[in-house]
Structures are given as structure tokens and as C-alpha cells.
N, C-alpha and C positions, 0 to 999 in steps of 0.2 A: 364183189364187195368194193365200195367206193374207197379211194385212197385215204381220205380223211378219217373214215370210220375204222379202217384197218390200223391206221397210225394210232388212233386213240385206244383201240383194243390192245394193241401190243404194249402201249405204255401203262395201261391198267395192269396187264400181266406183270410187267417189269416192276411196277410199284409194289405189287403183292410179294414178288420175290424179294425185293429189297427189304421189305418189312418182316421178312422171315416167315411168311405164311405158307411158303412152299419150299421144301428142302431140295437142294440140288446136290447130288452126290458127286464128290470130287475124288478121283483115283489117280494113282501114279501112272506115268506113261513111259514107254520105251525102257524096259529093264536093262537093255544093253548100255544105257548111259549111267547106270547107278554107280559105277566105279569112279565117276568124275564128280568132284565137289562143286563145280561152278559151271552149270549148263544153262543156256537160255536161247531165245530167238529162233523158235522152230518155224519152218515153212514146209509144206507138203504139196506134192504135185497133185494135179486133178485126177491122176490115175491111182493115187494112193500107194504107189510102190517106190517112191523116191522122196527123200526129205533132206533138209540141210539144217544144221544147228551150230550155234557158237559154243565152243568149249574154251574156258579160260583158266588161268592160274588164279589162286586166291587173291593175289595182288593185282590181277588184271594186266600185269606187264606183258604177259603172253596171252594172246587172244587169236584164235583161229577158227575157221569154218570147216566143219566135217560133214561128210556125206553119208546118209543112211540109205541103204537099198534093200528092198524086201525081196527075198528069194524063197519061194514057197511060202511058208508062214513065219520065217525067221528074218530078222533084220541084221545086216552086216554094217560095219562102220569103217570108214577110212577118211584120211585128211583130204579135203577137196583139192583138186588139181591146181587151182589158182591161188591157194592159200598156203600159209606156213612160214612166210618171211617177215611180213609186217603185221600190224595189229588189224585184223579183219574181224568183222562182226555183223550181226543183223541182216542175214540173208533173206531175200524175198523172191520167190519164183513167179514169173509172169504167168497169167492164166493159160497160155499155150505151152508153157514149159520150155520155151526156146531162149529165154533171157532170164538171167538171175541177177538181181540187184543186191548190192551189199555196201557196207560202209568200211572205209579203210583210211589209214593215215600214210599210205604209201606215197612216194614222190610221183610227180607227174611224168617224169622220164626215168628210164632205167639207169641213166648215167649219173643221176643225182641220188646219192646214198642216204641223205638225211630225210627222215619222215616229215610230212607237212601236217596241217590240221586235218580234221576228219571230213571227208567228202563222200558223196554217193558215187559208186563205181558200178560197172556191170560186165558180165561175160555173156557171150552168145554161142549158140550151136545151131547146126542146120536141121537136125531132127532129134527126136527124143533120146536116142541111144548114142548120139555122136558126142565126141569130147568137147569140152568147153574151150573157147578161144581165149586169146590174151585179154586180160582186164583192160577196160577203157573207162576213163573218167567221164562223168556225165556233163562236166563243164558248166559254164554259165548258160542260162540264168539260174539253174537250180543250185549249183555249187557257188560258193562265195568266199570271201576272206574269213568268214565266221565258220563255225562247225555245222555240218549237216549230218543228221542221223535218221535211222528208222524209216527207210523207204517202204512204201506199200502202194500197190498198183491196182486200180479197178480194171474191169474188162475192157472199157473204152480207152484205156491207156492213161487216164488221169492219175497223177502222182500225188501222194500225201507223204509228208516227211516232217521231221522235227529240226528246228534250227534256233540258235541264239542270235541270229542276224538282226540288222536294223529292220524295224517294222514289227518286232514282237512286242507283246504287251508287258513282258517282264523278263523272266528267266528264259526257259525253253518254251517255245510255242509250236503248234502244229500248223504247217503251211500246205497250201494246195497249188499245184501247177497243172494247168490244162494241157492235154496232148492235142495238138492241132492236126495231127496226121503225119507231120514231118518233124516237128520240134516241140519241146515243152515251152509253154508260155511263161511269162513273168510270175514268180510265186507270190501269193498273197496269204496273209495270216487268216485263219478262220476266226469267226467273231467271238464275242464274249460268252456265248452259249457253250463254247468249247474251251477257249483259251482264257487265261487269267493272269494276274501279276506274278503268279507262282510258276510251277513246273508242269507242263503238259508234254507228253512224250509217247513214243512207240505206238503210233496209230495203226490199226488194222481197218482197212476199208472193204466193205462187202463188194462183191463183183458188180452188182448193179448200183452201187453208191447209195443204197437206201439207208444204211446205218454205218456208224463209225464206233469202233472200240479204241480206247486209249488209256494210258496210265496218267495218274496225277496225284500230287500231294495236296490234300485238302482237309481242313479240320472241321468245317461246318457240317459235312455230310459223309465224310470218309472215316477211315480208321487210323489215319495220320501217318502210316508207314509206307504209303504208296498203294493206291487201289486202282482197279480197272473200272472205267466209266463207259457208258454208252449214250450216244445221241442218234436220233433218227431224222432223216430229211423228209419234210412234208411235201405236198403236191405243188407248193410254190418254190421248192428248191431251198427252203430255209432249214437250218439245223435247229433241233429242239434243245432245250437246256439239258446238259448231260447229267445223268444220274448214275450212281454206283451200282454195279452188279451185286447179286445176293451175297450176304455175309458168308455163305458156305463156299463161295468162290473167293471173295475178298477175305483176308484174314488180318490178324493183328500185326503180321509181318508184311514185307513188301510183296505185292502181287503185280505182275507186269508182263509185257511181251505177249499180248493175245494174238491168236491165229485161229480162224474158223475153217474146219473141214466140213463144208456144207453138205457134201454127198453123204457123209456119215453122221451128220448133226453133232459134231464134236467141237468143243472149244478147247484148244490147247493154250496153256499159259505157263509162265514161270513164276515160282513162288519160293520164298524163304521161310515158309511156315515151319513151325517147330512143335513136335509132340513131346513136350517135356516129360521126363520120367518122374515117377513118384520120388520125392525127396525124403530123407537123404538117399543117395545111391549107395547101396551096401557093399559093392565089390567092384574091382576092376573089370571083371567079366560083364557085369551089368552096365558099366560105363561104356565099354566097347560095343556092346549090343546097341545101346542108344546112339553112339557116334556113327555106327555103321548102318543105322536105319535110314529109310528114305526121307522122313520128315525130321531132319536133324539141324535145321536152320540154314543149310547151304542151298544154293540155287538149284532147284530141280524142276522138271517139267511135269505138269499135271494135265488132266483132261476132265471134262464135264459135259453132260448133255446140253446142247444149245440149239434152239430152233427159233427162227424169226419168220413169220409168214411173209410171203412175197407181197409187195405192195402193188 
């Protein structure tokens, strides 16, 4: 199939989904995380047996990265070896699983106790089951005097991230930094088909760079509380105008932090969706049942079927 035709076919499909003509079922993910009220930023290894997630306090003053490991059919949970002291969030595993990128406000040197602005950091290991090494700052040109967030890596090493640095169109924008084989090149903001004068954030880039998922606040075609959008790259390397994912994925509350497990055709994302009970609530027992439910308005991780044909 020619690239242009495939590109058109996919966007016809997405258009139908957005208009609600095909229902996408959304379900809860990782029951082991249910006891935490604020969970986000899932990344899963290509083997499907290791994952990392951000767990935060309700005020976000405490934010750390935890590791999930699958043993037989059950998941275990522990604080990641490199996290727990400073505000760490937004993990992303490289395709080979040997490097994990994340965001932190930790100081550049251990001798400096005061936190700095948010930068992209990473840890490395020699093989899949080896321990992670000491965190390293990605430094310039990716990191700057401004904040950098939400790192995501394509298979060729190209990096996508969010920043409010000089060169953005407005608030937070999504930037691209090409991997040269040795270093990351100077970051450039993606064009107006992705970015706007408002907020664009938390991009997920497909391994072949054929599509991009990201979060945005938009009133003209979104639900206004933060929605997940998708853009595809055509045969000329240009990004299409981003369009929101289906309303069964996007909700009236904030939906963000997309991550695609291509092998299992699953989209994982964070949502603050709320299945409000029938009012009035007749008893404390009913109130507690609602507050203890998965869809109680706190940040939870969900999953949905997601498949894009290869271009």
C-alpha cells in the first residue's frame, strides 16, 4: 500500500472514531496501583514484563518513580532504585530497555542540596536484568534554564520532549531533538499542526516516528479539560494537523500521559475521569464505595485497544 493512501485511510478511521461512530472500550489497568490516588506516566518494556510509573502525593510535593515487575501472571511494585529523594516523574524506557529517561528537579551535583528546575535525566544498565547506574543529567542542548518535561524516544534515538523555553509558540510546546549517533542536536519546536499558543505536553512518539500522541488544552475540538491528540507524519516528513482521540478515550476530565504497547495493541493513558454516583448519596457506606472506586476523579491508569497500520 502506498504511504499516502495508508495515511489517508488511517485518518478516515480516526475521523470516524472521533465522531463517535465506533466505540473504543476503556478499562482499568494495573490493579496493584489502585491503592494510590495519584498515578501517572506509565512506560512498559518491549518484553512486557517491566514497567515504570510515577506515584505522587495529592499535592504533588512528593513525586517518585516506582518499578513494576511481572512475575508469572502477577505484578510486584517497588520504589525505583534511583528515585525517592527528589521530585522524579515521567519515566520512559528506551526501545532496547538499557536506558531510562525521566524528569527531575534534583541538583546537578550531590554536594548541592537545593533542587533546581526540571531537567531530563537518565539512568543506564548493561543488560536487561542488571541494576540501574547513577542518574545523569542530559545537559545542553536538550536541557536549558527553562523546564524540560516528558521525554519520549523513537527507535532511531530521536527525542521528543516538552519545554517552556525560548522558541515555543506560547506556554508549553513539544520539541524535537535529532540523535546524531553521538549527541542530541539542537531542539526545535514542532510546527503549528502540533503546537499552539496554549499548552501541548507529554508526547508519545511511535518507534518508527510515523505518529505522535500528546496532551493539549483546546476548546475548538477538545473537551477543554485536557485531551489526547494524534498527528501522523506523511511521506514528505510533515506532521498532519492533530486531531483528538475518540471521546471514549478522551473524557470531560483530564486525559493525558499516553503510551502505546504496540505488541499487544494497547494504549495506556492517565485519566481523572469520574463515574459520579446517583445523587443524593444515601449513606456513608455508599459514599465510601464511590470514593474507593477506580473512577473517583483521581489520577488512574487506563487502557484501550489501539492499532495504527504500519506506513
